[in-house]
PLY file of the C-alpha trace (Angstrom):
ply
format ascii 1.0
element vertex 258
property float x
property float y
property float z
element edge 257
property int vertex1
property int vertex2
end_header
-10.85 11.08 -18.62
-10.60 14.86 -17.87
-7.67 16.49 -19.51
-6.37 17.73 -16.18
-6.21 14.19 -14.97
-4.58 12.96 -18.17
-1.75 15.50 -17.62
-1.56 14.81 -13.88
1.52 12.85 -12.28
0.05 12.55 -8.93
1.47 9.42 -7.04
4.14 8.92 -9.64
7.75 8.34 -8.78
10.15 9.96 -11.35
13.88 9.60 -11.73
15.63 12.48 -13.45
19.51 12.10 -14.02
21.51 15.20 -13.96
18.62 17.17 -12.55
20.63 20.23 -11.47
21.89 20.74 -14.98
20.94 23.27 -17.73
17.87 21.19 -19.00
17.54 19.16 -15.71
16.37 22.12 -13.68
13.28 22.96 -15.79
12.45 19.28 -16.13
12.62 18.60 -12.44
10.41 21.66 -11.75
7.85 20.80 -14.38
7.43 17.18 -13.26
7.18 18.12 -9.61
4.65 20.73 -10.45
2.68 18.16 -12.00
2.50 16.54 -8.69
4.99 13.71 -9.18
7.68 12.92 -6.52
10.95 13.57 -8.12
14.35 11.95 -7.46
17.24 13.83 -8.99
20.51 11.81 -9.30
24.02 12.72 -10.38
27.62 12.45 -9.33
27.35 15.88 -7.63
25.12 15.05 -4.68
25.61 18.55 -3.12
24.16 20.21 -6.27
21.30 17.89 -6.27
20.53 18.50 -2.46
20.58 22.22 -3.12
18.10 22.04 -5.96
15.91 19.62 -3.99
15.86 21.90 -0.83
14.95 24.86 -3.00
12.04 23.12 -4.59
10.91 21.47 -1.32
10.75 25.16 -0.03
8.02 25.69 -2.55
6.04 22.69 -1.42
7.38 20.36 -4.25
8.40 16.88 -3.59
11.91 16.58 -4.83
14.69 14.45 -3.41
18.43 14.04 -4.32
20.49 10.74 -4.56
23.83 10.17 -5.95
24.92 8.11 -9.00
27.75 7.76 -11.17
26.37 6.62 -14.49
29.75 5.32 -15.59
29.92 2.77 -12.73
27.68 -0.18 -12.67
27.85 -0.72 -8.91
26.74 2.87 -8.36
23.74 2.34 -10.76
22.87 -0.85 -8.84
23.05 1.02 -5.48
20.93 3.92 -6.93
18.10 1.46 -7.73
18.34 -0.22 -4.37
18.12 3.23 -2.71
15.03 4.04 -4.83
13.41 0.58 -4.06
14.14 1.07 -0.31
12.90 4.62 0.12
10.19 4.93 -2.51
9.19 1.20 -3.27
8.56 1.74 -6.89
9.57 3.96 -9.99
7.22 4.98 -12.89
9.24 7.31 -15.02
12.95 7.66 -15.97
14.20 10.87 -17.62
17.73 10.29 -19.11
19.14 13.85 -18.89
22.65 13.43 -17.57
25.55 13.97 -20.01
29.29 14.24 -19.49
31.50 16.62 -21.74
35.07 15.18 -21.48
36.06 16.34 -24.94
37.08 19.93 -25.15
37.93 20.24 -28.92
37.77 18.20 -32.13
41.40 17.53 -31.50
41.08 16.26 -27.91
42.91 12.85 -27.28
41.05 9.69 -28.02
41.15 8.97 -24.30
38.54 11.69 -23.91
36.34 10.16 -26.52
36.66 6.83 -24.79
35.66 8.47 -21.53
32.72 10.00 -23.16
31.56 6.68 -24.58
32.00 5.01 -21.18
29.72 7.32 -19.53
27.38 8.60 -22.22
26.96 5.36 -24.07
27.81 2.35 -22.05
26.64 3.97 -18.83
23.48 5.34 -20.25
22.53 1.92 -21.59
23.41 0.31 -18.27
21.28 2.68 -16.21
18.39 2.47 -18.77
18.43 -1.27 -18.68
18.66 -1.65 -15.04
16.16 1.07 -14.44
13.60 -0.55 -16.82
13.40 -3.64 -14.71
12.32 -1.50 -11.71
9.80 0.34 -13.78
8.48 -2.87 -15.11
8.13 -4.37 -11.58
6.11 -1.36 -10.75
3.52 -2.28 -13.50
5.09 -0.27 -16.36
5.82 3.24 -17.09
7.69 5.65 -19.29
11.18 6.52 -20.30
12.09 9.85 -21.64
15.50 10.58 -23.35
16.75 13.95 -23.52
18.78 14.23 -26.84
19.46 17.26 -28.95
18.91 18.55 -32.50
22.59 17.95 -32.64
21.76 14.29 -32.88
19.71 14.95 -36.12
21.78 17.62 -37.87
25.43 18.66 -38.44
26.77 21.69 -36.78
25.91 25.00 -38.34
29.36 26.65 -37.93
27.99 30.02 -38.95
26.37 30.35 -35.44
29.86 30.73 -34.11
31.13 33.48 -36.42
32.40 36.52 -34.52
32.67 34.53 -31.18
35.46 32.70 -29.39
33.10 29.73 -28.44
34.78 27.20 -30.80
32.80 24.54 -32.50
30.63 21.75 -30.81
32.40 18.64 -29.73
31.99 15.41 -31.90
31.24 13.09 -29.05
28.12 15.07 -28.24
26.88 14.63 -31.68
27.64 10.87 -31.75
25.96 10.32 -28.33
22.81 12.24 -29.01
22.27 10.61 -32.44
22.69 7.35 -30.82
20.27 8.06 -28.10
17.56 8.79 -30.75
18.18 5.48 -32.46
18.10 3.62 -29.02
14.86 5.18 -28.17
13.19 3.63 -31.20
14.89 0.13 -30.31
13.74 0.31 -26.66
10.19 1.21 -27.71
10.01 -2.03 -29.42
11.94 -4.21 -26.92
10.29 -2.78 -23.87
6.66 -2.74 -25.04
6.00 -6.17 -23.51
7.00 -4.74 -20.22
4.39 -1.87 -20.55
7.12 0.70 -20.82
6.81 3.52 -23.45
10.10 5.07 -24.62
10.21 8.50 -26.28
12.78 11.22 -27.01
13.03 15.05 -26.83
15.65 16.79 -29.01
15.78 20.39 -27.94
17.49 23.16 -29.92
19.70 25.86 -28.32
18.68 26.74 -24.88
19.73 30.33 -23.76
22.18 30.17 -20.96
23.96 33.50 -21.20
25.93 32.74 -24.31
27.77 35.47 -26.35
25.63 38.22 -27.72
26.83 37.49 -31.21
26.04 33.80 -31.04
22.45 34.54 -29.81
22.06 36.99 -32.69
23.63 34.53 -35.27
21.30 31.68 -33.93
18.08 33.63 -33.30
17.73 35.10 -36.81
17.59 31.42 -38.18
14.61 30.54 -35.92
11.13 31.47 -37.17
9.97 32.29 -33.59
12.86 34.63 -33.34
14.73 33.51 -30.18
16.61 30.71 -28.47
14.65 28.28 -26.23
13.81 29.07 -22.69
13.27 26.95 -19.59
9.45 26.83 -20.04
9.64 25.60 -23.56
10.59 22.00 -22.51
8.40 21.91 -19.41
5.11 21.08 -21.16
6.55 18.44 -23.40
8.18 16.41 -20.62
4.92 16.32 -18.43
3.11 15.31 -21.56
5.40 12.46 -22.42
5.54 11.28 -18.78
1.67 11.51 -18.30
-1.24 9.27 -19.49
-1.95 12.10 -21.94
0.84 10.47 -24.31
-0.39 6.90 -23.66
-0.60 6.10 -27.40
2.87 7.59 -28.17
6.08 5.69 -28.16
9.37 5.31 -30.21
9.07 9.08 -31.23
11.68 11.82 -31.12
10.09 15.30 -30.81
12.18 18.26 -31.98
11.95 21.49 -30.05
13.79 24.03 -32.19
11.29 26.94 -32.74
10.97 25.95 -36.34
14.63 26.21 -37.21
14.50 23.07 -39.27
11.02 23.44 -40.75
0 1
1 2
2 3
3 4
4 5
5 6
6 7
7 8
8 9
9 10
10 11
11 12
12 13
13 14
14 15
15 16
16 17
17 18
18 19
19 20
20 21
21 22
22 23
23 24
24 25
25 26
26 27
27 28
28 29
29 30
30 31
31 32
32 33
33 34
34 35
35 36
36 37
37 38
38 39
39 40
40 41
41 42
42 43
43 44
44 45
45 46
46 47
47 48
48 49
49 50
50 51
51 52
52 53
53 54
54 55
55 56
56 57
57 58
58 59
59 60
60 61
61 62
62 63
63 64
64 65
65 66
66 67
67 68
68 69
69 70
70 71
71 72
72 73
73 74
74 75
75 76
76 77
77 78
78 79
79 80
80 81
81 82
82 83
83 84
84 85
85 86
86 87
87 88
88 89
89 90
90 91
91 92
92 93
93 94
94 95
95 96
96 97
97 98
98 99
99 100
100 101
101 102
102 103
103 104
104 105
105 106
106 107
107 108
108 109
109 110
110 111
111 112
112 113
113 114
114 115
115 116
116 117
117 118
118 119
119 120
120 121
121 122
122 123
123 124
124 125
125 126
126 127
127 128
128 129
129 130
130 131
131 132
132 133
133 134
134 135
135 136
136 137
137 138
138 139
139 140
140 141
141 142
142 143
143 144
144 145
145 146
146 147
147 148
148 149
149 150
150 151
151 152
152 153
153 154
154 155
155 156
156 157
157 158
158 159
159 160
160 161
161 162
162 163
163 164
164 165
165 166
166 167
167 168
168 169
169 170
170 171
171 172
172 173
173 174
174 175
175 176
176 177
177 178
178 179
179 180
180 181
181 182
182 183
183 184
184 185
185 186
186 187
187 188
188 189
189 190
190 191
191 192
192 193
193 194
194 195
195 196
196 197
197 198
198 199
199 200
200 201
201 202
202 203
203 204
204 205
205 206
206 207
207 208
208 209
209 210
210 211
211 212
212 213
213 214
214 215
215 216
216 217
217 218
218 219
219 220
220 221
221 222
222 223
223 224
224 225
225 226
226 227
227 228
228 229
229 230
230 231
231 232
232 233
233 234
234 235
235 236
236 237
237 238
238 239
239 240
240 241
241 242
242 243
243 244
244 245
245 246
246 247
247 248
248 249
249 250
250 251
251 252
252 253
253 254
254 255
255 256
256 257
């Protein structure tokens, strides 16, 4: 098969959770540019609709639906909407994440809320969605984790800033997502579903100049990640070009942990 065909997502229906977020936007853009039909879903329907309208203005096939990942009934309704409007689903990108904890000392109720959405909710949505993908003949699940699921926080990155340290629930959630990827790659193989994971490093999003300096000098390529850095990999993992890859976690950190 020609390599352009291997990387094409023409006629594929793709669900991206949290598509209007920091990582979601370039992910939606990349998959749509590869000719997929994209459904972005999150609690904030208005943000999704705004993103979808912007991309449709460029001739890309992007649609917005609503889902509360922490509510089972909402997950079921989302899949009914997808089945009714699109008839099938080929790819799921688990990108949505809630951030209820604001500090290490946040109350346990914040930790519990994080686990309800980011652990229980993630698994619920993934398990339910996998059935729709299987009914469509198989496909791909891509989990968006983080290098923070692999390594402890480098507190020196925050020296000279007022950013504070990263929250512990995020590390717990992203580490669990990587382990779940390997589990699901085995369990869902009989349904012809491949499951892989992407663990990005720091994405530039207007952080404090001192933080950017602290971070970038530890990266061999000399900078933080940019939107285009995740686009090629997510298309590769969603496409037939990665047909022999499953159960993998791919780190995108500019060589920081080489």
